[in-house]
C-alpha angles and dihedrals in degrees: 000000000000120000116248091242090056088058098040101047096058090047091051091049090050091048091049090053092047092049091049091051091047090053091050092048091048091050091051092048091047090053090053092048091048091052091051092048090050089053092049092048089050091052091049091050090051091049091049091051091049093048092048090048092051093048091050090051089048091052091050091050092048091048090052091051090049091051092050092048091050090051091050092048091051092051090047091051090052091049092049091052091048094046 
């Protein structure tokens, strides 16, 4: 009959190998996930920049319209006083 230690030691060695492989696989998968997250974060940053750029352009356009409306209202006020 085999001694208990003769049965346990091979099992422990096998478990150690399995755990090491699991750690390596997990590290590889984590690297892949991190790369994908970095790509997504980069895309979100680009989208934020684009949105901010468009909103700045929109503000400039709105400010220009406001200035033109103010100028028209001033001219109208002058015409109303003269007329």
